[in-house]
C-alpha positions in Angstrom: 0.0 0.0 0.0 1.4 3.4 -1.0 2.1 6.3 1.3 -1.0 8.3 0.0 -3.2 5.1 0.3 -2.1 4.3 3.9 -2.6 7.9 5.1 -6.0 8.2 3.4 -7.2 4.8 4.8 -6.1 5.5 8.3 -7.7 8.9 8.3 -11.1 7.9 6.9 -11.6 4.2 7.8 -13.0 5.5 11.2 -16.8 5.9 10.7 -16.9 9.2 12.6 -14.3 10.7 10.4 -15.9 9.4 7.2 -19.3 10.8 8.5 -17.7 14.2 9.0 -16.3 14.2 5.4 -19.7 13.1 4.1 -21.4 16.0 5.9 -18.8 18.4 4.4 -19.2 17.3 0.8 -22.7 15.9 0.1 -25.6 18.3 -0.4 -27.5 19.1 2.9 -30.7 17.7 1.3 -28.9 14.3 1.1 -26.6 14.2 4.1 -29.4 15.6 6.3 -31.6 12.6 5.5 -28.9 10.0 6.4 -28.4 8.9 10.0 -24.6 9.5 9.9 -24.3 8.9 13.6 -25.1 5.3 12.8 -22.6 5.1 9.8 -21.1 1.6 9.7 -18.0 0.4 7.9 -18.8 -2.5 5.5 -16.2 -5.3 5.3 -14.4 -5.5 1.9 -15.3 -9.2 1.5 -19.0 -8.1 1.4 -18.4 -7.3 -2.2 -15.8 -9.7 -3.7 -12.1 -10.5 -3.7 -11.4 -8.0 -6.4 -12.6 -5.0 -4.4 -11.2 -6.6 -1.1 -7.7 -6.1 -2.6 -8.3 -2.4 -3.5 -6.5 -0.9 -0.6 -8.0 2.6 -0.9 -11.6 1.8 -1.2 -13.7 2.4 1.9 -17.3 1.3 2.0 -19.9 2.5 4.5 -23.7 2.4 5.0 -26.1 4.5 6.9 -29.8 4.2 7.5 -32.1 6.7 5.8 -33.9 8.8 8.4 -37.6 8.0 8.3 -37.1 5.3 5.7 -37.8 1.6 5.8 -35.8 -0.5 8.2 -33.7 -2.2 5.5 -33.1 1.0 3.4 -29.4 1.8 3.5 -27.2 4.3 1.7 -23.8 3.0 0.7 -21.0 5.6 0.4 -18.0 4.6 -1.6 -14.9 6.6 -0.7 -11.9 6.5 -2.9 -8.9 8.8 -3.1 -7.6 9.5 -6.6 -4.3 11.1 -7.3 -4.9 12.0 -11.0 -8.1 12.5 -12.9 -9.4 9.3 -14.5 -11.4 10.1 -17.7 -13.2 6.7 -17.3 -13.9 7.1 -13.6 -17.8 7.0 -14.1 -17.4 3.7 -15.9 -15.1 2.3 -13.2 -17.5 3.4 -10.5 -20.4 1.7 -12.4 -18.6 -1.6 -11.9 -18.2 -1.0 -8.2 -21.9 0.0 -7.9 -23.1 -3.1 -9.6 -21.0 -5.4 -7.4 -22.3 -3.7 -4.3 -25.9 -4.2 -5.5 -25.1 -7.9 -6.3 -23.7 -8.3 -2.7 -26.8 -6.6 -1.2 -29.1 -9.0 -3.1 -27.0 -12.0 -2.0 -27.3 -10.9 1.6 -31.1 -10.2 1.3 -32.5 -12.6 -1.4 -36.0 -11.2 -0.8 -35.1 -7.7 -1.8 -37.2 -6.1 -4.5 -35.4 -2.7 -4.5 -31.8 -1.7 -4.6 -30.1 0.5 -2.0 -28.9 3.9 -3.2 -25.2 4.2 -3.6 -23.3 7.5 -3.5 -19.9 7.4 -5.1 -17.6 10.0 -3.4 -14.1 10.6 -4.8 -11.5 12.4 -2.7 -9.1 13.9 -5.3 -5.7 15.3 -4.2 -4.1 15.8 -7.6 -2.4 19.2 -7.9 -4.1 20.3 -11.1 -7.6 19.7 -9.8 -10.3 17.4 -11.2 -10.8 17.8 -15.0 -12.3 14.5 -15.9 -16.0 13.8 -16.5 -18.3 13.2 -13.5 -21.4 11.9 -15.3 -21.6 8.5 -17.0 -23.4 10.1 -20.0 -20.4 12.3 -20.5 -18.3 9.3 -21.6 -21.0 7.6 -23.7 -20.8 8.4 -27.3 -23.8 9.3 -29.5 -26.0 11.0 -26.8 -25.0 14.5 -28.0 -26.0 13.6 -31.5 -29.2 11.7 -30.6 -30.6 13.2 -27.4 -33.4 10.7 -27.4 -30.8 8.1 -26.4 -30.4 9.7 -22.9 -33.4 8.0 -21.2 -32.4 4.6 -22.6 -28.8 4.7 -21.3 -27.9 4.3 -17.6 -26.6 7.5 -16.0 -25.4 8.8 -12.6 -23.0 11.4 -11.3 -20.0 10.9 -9.0 -19.3 13.4 -6.2 -15.7 14.7 -6.3 -14.1 16.3 -3.3 -11.5 18.2 -5.2 -8.9 19.3 -2.6 -6.9 21.4 -5.2 -9.9 23.7 -5.4 -10.1 24.2 -1.6 -8.5 27.2 0.0 -6.6 26.8 3.3 -9.4 28.7 5.0 -12.1 26.5 3.6 -10.3 23.3 4.4 -9.4 24.4 8.0 -13.1 25.4 8.5 -14.3 21.9 7.8 -15.8 20.3 11.0 -13.4 17.4 10.8 -11.4 15.8 13.7 -7.8 17.1 13.7 -6.2 14.0 12.1 -8.3 13.7 9.0 -8.2 17.5 8.5 -4.4 17.6 8.6 -4.3 14.4 6.5 -6.3 16.2 3.7 -3.9 19.1 3.9 -0.7 17.0 3.5 -2.4 14.9 0.8 -3.2 18.1 -1.1 0.2 19.9 -0.7 2.6 17.0 -0.1 3.8 16.6 -3.6 5.8 19.9 -3.6 7.9 20.4 -0.5 8.2 24.1 -1.0 4.4 24.5 -1.1 3.9 22.2 1.9 6.3 24.2 4.1 5.0 27.6 2.9 1.4 26.6 3.8 2.6 25.0 7.0 4.0 28.3 8.3 1.2 30.4 6.8 -1.9 28.4 7.7 -1.4 24.9 9.2 1.0 25.2 12.2 -1.9 25.7 14.6 -3.7 22.6 13.2 -0.5 20.6 13.7 -0.4 21.7 17.3 -4.1 20.9 17.8 -3.4 17.4 16.4 -0.6 16.9 18.9 -2.9 17.8 21.8 -5.8 15.6 20.5 -6.7 12.1 21.7 -4.2 9.7 20.2 -2.4 12.9 19.1 1.1 11.5 19.6 0.4 8.5 17.4 -1.4 10.4 14.7 1.2 13.1 14.7 3.9 10.5 14.1 1.9 9.2 11.1 1.7 12.7 9.6 5.4 13.4 10.2 6.5 10.1 8.7 4.3 10.9 5.7 6.0 14.3 5.3 9.4 12.7 5.6 8.6 10.1 2.9 7.1 12.6 0.4 9.8 15.2 1.0 12.1 13.2 -1.3 15.7 14.4 -1.2 15.1 17.3 1.1 17.5 16.9 4.0 16.1 15.8 7.3 17.6 18.9 9.1 15.7 21.2 6.7 12.4 19.5 7.4 13.1 19.4 11.1 13.8 23.2 11.1 10.6 24.0 9.3 8.5 21.8 11.7 10.3 23.1 14.8 9.8 26.7 13.8 6.2 26.3 12.9 5.2 24.0 15.8 8.1 23.9 18.4 6.3 21.2 20.5 6.8 18.7 17.6 10.6 18.9 17.5 11.0 15.8 19.6 8.4 14.0 17.6 10.5 14.6 14.5 13.4 12.7 15.9 11.1 9.8 16.7 9.5 9.9 13.3 12.9 9.7 11.6 14.0 6.7 13.8 10.7 4.9 13.1 10.9 5.6 9.4 14.4 4.2 9.2 13.4 1.1 11.1 10.3 0.5 9.0 12.5 0.9 5.9 14.9 -1.8 7.2 12.0 -4.1 8.1 10.3 -3.6 4.7 13.5 -4.4 2.9 13.9 -7.7 4.9 10.3 -8.6 4.2 10.5 -7.8 0.5 13.7 -9.9 0.3 12.0 -12.8 1.9 8.9 -12.4 -0.3 11.1 -12.4 -3.5 12.9 -15.5 -2.4 9.6 -17.4 -1.6 8.1 -16.1 -4.9 11.0 -17.4 -6.9 10.9 -20.8 -5.2 7.2 -21.2 -5.8 7.5 -20.1 -9.4 10.2 -22.7 -10.0 8.3 -25.5 -8.3 5.1 -24.8 -10.2 6.9 -24.5 -13.5 8.8 -27.8 -12.9 5.5 -29.6 -12.1 3.1 -28.0 -14.5 5.2 -26.4 -17.3 4.7 -22.8 -18.4 2.4 -20.8 -16.2 -0.4 -18.6 -17.4 -0.5 -14.8 -16.8 -3.2 -15.2 -14.2 -1.0 -17.5 -12.1 2.0 -15.2 -12.5 -0.1 -12.2 -11.5 -1.3 -13.9 -8.3 2.3 -14.8 -7.4 3.4 -11.2 -8.0 0.8 -9.8 -5.6 1.1 -12.4 -2.9 2.2 -11.7 0.6 5.0 -13.8 2.3 2.3 -15.7 4.3 0.4 -16.5 1.2 3.5 -17.8 -0.5 4.4 -19.9 2.5 1.0 -21.5 2.5 1.0 -22.1 -1.3 4.4 -23.7 -1.3 3.0 -26.4 1.1 0.2 -27.2 -1.4 2.4 -27.7 -4.5 2.9 -31.4 -3.8 -0.8 -32.2 -3.7 -2.1 -29.7 -6.3 -3.5 -31.2 -9.5 -3.5 -27.8 -11.3 -1.6 -24.6 -10.6 -5.0 -23.0 -9.6 -5.4 -25.5 -6.8 -2.8 -23.8 -4.7 -4.9 -20.6 -4.5 -8.0 -22.2 -3.0 -9.4 -20.5 0.2 
């Protein structure tokens, strides 16, 4: 999972933080009809293995106020670094799989739950891609009568590049997700990040440090800054942080130590995974001959624990696919 993905998921996998983001972004006429105090996270396996492996997707549901007991709204949160011109089509696939899962769970359903696709975009140039499905379907402009015959919906985009510091700081979000949105927005350019740190975000960093779990969340933010700062020397970063929020100077040293240790551990783990992957690849090829692209793709994405388990199955597997059984 990448740096952006990890930070986004940590900030918004908490239902209270996701609910606050939803209140900030959705129209009041919609968010006001949802019981967001009862927002629940939906397990990834509810949908399917494909979406379960999408690290940045977060799925929630909330009852509709005054609605029927089984009426829920599903909110799909996904961070997106760059505008995707086919995003409405991609989202349509997610929506369909969520509906399929809802029907599997409740076979007696005769209606489908509404699904609100919410995209949090932190690309520096802003969102310039289509938001409606009809915008990427050819022929509708030439034959307007096609419009009622073709499925359509609109995605909601929280475009962080379009947000001023004042507007972002004014959001009624807990300290950690609010600061996370700032560093996601500005973290690509160290100069911009530090300029806005001094001008607008130093007080928010201090509030984060004083919040519940503030020390742990502050470490997450500082490690993220260190990772995205690229070749900027640690001392330069430390000076900026210490000048803007002096109480974080000690945290900077801890963040550096933890980042180094995690880097060492990640290197060891990656080395072990590569060795196991190579061993399993050789065993499978010796037993079954050339492997198909699907098998190679599964091996490439596997964790060391998966590889350990699959190696044990090579002896008894009748086909390469047998090693992947649940």
